[in-house]
Backbone as CSV, one residue per row, in Angstrom:
resi,resn,N_x,N_y,N_z,CA_x,CA_y,CA_z,C_x,C_y,C_z
1,UNK,41.974,-28.329,10.521,42.326,-27.196,10.493,43.201,-26.783,9.584
2,UNK,43.135,-25.508,8.933,43.858,-24.940,7.498,43.979,-23.528,7.925
3,UNK,45.024,-23.276,7.096,45.332,-21.469,6.954,44.406,-21.299,5.941
4,UNK,43.573,-20.260,5.926,42.750,-19.802,4.894,43.041,-18.072,4.715
5,UNK,42.524,-17.723,3.836,42.571,-15.953,3.408,41.231,-15.731,3.155
6,UNK,40.780,-14.706,3.098,39.239,-14.069,2.461,39.722,-13.056,1.214
7,UNK,39.302,-13.775,0.000,39.891,-12.599,-1.266,39.279,-11.390,-0.975
8,UNK,40.122,-10.278,-1.319,39.716,-9.251,-0.949,38.797,-8.587,-2.241
9,UNK,38.378,-9.217,-3.223,37.709,-8.507,-4.235,36.193,-9.464,-4.137
10,UNK,35.928,-10.574,-3.916,34.856,-11.215,-4.100,34.327,-11.805,-2.547
11,UNK,35.293,-11.679,-1.774,35.244,-12.110,-0.234,34.932,-13.600,0.024
12,UNK,35.221,-14.447,-0.943,35.395,-15.810,-0.593,36.392,-15.913,0.122
13,UNK,36.107,-17.025,1.073,36.960,-17.527,2.228,37.745,-18.982,1.194
14,UNK,38.708,-19.178,1.124,39.697,-19.989,0.383,40.798,-20.448,1.209
15,UNK,41.246,-21.933,1.069,42.566,-22.388,1.600,43.698,-21.358,1.056
16,UNK,44.760,-21.228,1.875,45.825,-20.278,1.327,46.990,-21.547,0.657
17,UNK,47.317,-21.256,-0.014,48.473,-22.150,-0.852,49.365,-22.262,0.267
18,UNK,49.689,-21.897,0.933,50.587,-21.890,2.104,50.032,-22.806,3.262
19,UNK,50.469,-24.260,3.157,49.790,-24.914,4.050,51.118,-25.634,4.719
20,UNK,52.127,-25.140,4.930,53.021,-26.069,5.646,52.956,-26.276,6.961
21,UNK,51.941,-25.361,7.748,51.784,-25.407,8.963,50.685,-26.499,9.477
22,UNK,50.953,-26.991,10.267,49.843,-28.319,10.736,48.983,-28.367,12.072
23,UNK,49.720,-27.167,12.587,48.724,-27.120,13.878,48.573,-25.491,14.186
24,UNK,47.522,-25.098,14.823,47.339,-23.385,15.037,48.458,-22.869,15.557
25,UNK,49.224,-23.794,16.624,50.540,-23.404,17.133,51.435,-22.820,16.220
26,UNK,51.697,-23.825,15.249,52.595,-23.406,14.184,52.289,-22.315,13.253
27,UNK,50.686,-22.172,13.411,50.354,-21.142,12.558,50.564,-19.643,13.000
28,UNK,50.362,-19.516,14.334,50.581,-18.370,15.133,52.054,-18.087,15.218
29,UNK,52.858,-19.110,15.155,54.489,-18.942,15.413,54.810,-18.528,13.926
30,UNK,54.143,-18.855,12.834,54.512,-18.487,11.364,54.142,-16.915,11.069
31,UNK,53.096,-16.778,11.774,52.477,-15.310,11.795,53.460,-14.262,12.479
32,UNK,53.758,-14.714,13.564,54.615,-14.058,14.455,56.087,-13.524,13.731
33,UNK,56.536,-14.799,12.844,57.932,-14.342,12.450,57.678,-13.973,11.085
34,UNK,56.711,-13.524,10.735,56.345,-12.876,9.297,56.632,-13.893,8.175
35,UNK,56.404,-15.079,8.336,56.367,-15.997,7.267,55.379,-15.949,6.166
36,UNK,54.413,-15.599,6.726,53.430,-15.148,5.881,53.077,-13.785,5.503
37,UNK,54.210,-13.442,4.627,54.223,-11.903,4.185,54.263,-11.502,2.993
38,UNK,53.302,-10.512,2.537,53.309,-10.313,1.262,53.446,-11.244,0.243
39,UNK,52.094,-12.113,0.021,52.192,-12.985,-0.890,51.123,-12.673,-1.834
40,UNK,51.110,-12.858,-2.932,50.093,-12.879,-4.109,49.247,-14.048,-4.486
41,UNK,48.261,-14.198,-4.198,47.203,-15.284,-4.446,46.211,-15.009,-5.035
42,UNK,45.743,-15.981,-6.178,44.814,-15.961,-7.206,43.867,-16.641,-6.378
43,UNK,42.548,-16.118,-6.403,41.219,-16.358,-5.759,40.805,-17.499,-6.706
44,UNK,40.428,-18.689,-6.369,39.945,-19.665,-6.953,38.443,-19.593,-7.690
45,UNK,37.695,-18.642,-6.907,36.317,-18.353,-7.201,36.317,-17.297,-8.201
46,UNK,36.981,-15.942,-7.798,36.790,-14.963,-8.919,38.074,-14.902,-10.249
47,UNK,39.060,-15.516,-9.784,40.417,-15.731,-10.639,41.241,-14.164,-10.419
48,UNK,40.624,-13.219,-9.470,41.604,-12.043,-9.217,42.917,-12.385,-8.171
49,UNK,43.613,-11.717,-8.571,45.059,-11.643,-7.574,44.968,-10.323,-6.547
50,UNK,45.414,-10.954,-5.590,45.501,-10.014,-4.311,46.767,-10.198,-3.521
51,UNK,47.204,-9.141,-2.946,48.618,-9.415,-1.787,47.857,-9.527,-0.600
52,UNK,48.433,-10.652,0.117,48.176,-10.889,1.284,49.259,-10.942,2.302
53,UNK,49.010,-10.209,3.440,50.206,-10.163,4.610,49.782,-11.221,5.898
54,UNK,50.495,-11.168,6.819,50.269,-12.221,7.767,48.765,-11.896,8.410
55,UNK,48.393,-10.618,8.528,47.222,-10.169,8.980,46.070,-10.761,8.385
56,UNK,46.134,-11.009,7.139,44.971,-11.654,6.194,44.705,-13.119,6.363
57,UNK,45.659,-13.855,7.112,45.532,-15.038,6.970,44.645,-15.816,8.282
58,UNK,43.925,-16.594,8.509,43.439,-17.257,9.916,43.228,-18.566,9.804
59,UNK,42.976,-19.169,10.724,42.794,-20.507,11.066,41.605,-21.050,11.062
60,UNK,41.146,-21.978,10.077,39.577,-22.573,9.994,39.680,-23.824,9.936
61,UNK,38.284,-24.608,10.304,38.159,-25.822,10.110,37.929,-25.840,8.850
62,UNK,38.332,-27.101,7.966,38.149,-27.043,6.661,36.620,-27.490,6.160
63,UNK,36.153,-26.979,5.053,34.602,-27.027,4.614,34.745,-28.450,4.259
64,UNK,33.540,-29.216,4.371,33.557,-30.568,3.994,32.301,-30.812,2.947
């Protein structure tokens, strides 16, 4: 499982550059503490930058 975001421009789902959390419980604690707050990420698909807050991150099985 991994923390992912959905690109605000092209809607592609990709891994978050923040991967310090190893479990879903750690992920939820990080969101509650606002550790995932106002980060700018570049989408690997479209190359556009978007700002993401804790509400934009979710936990998902990695694609194989």
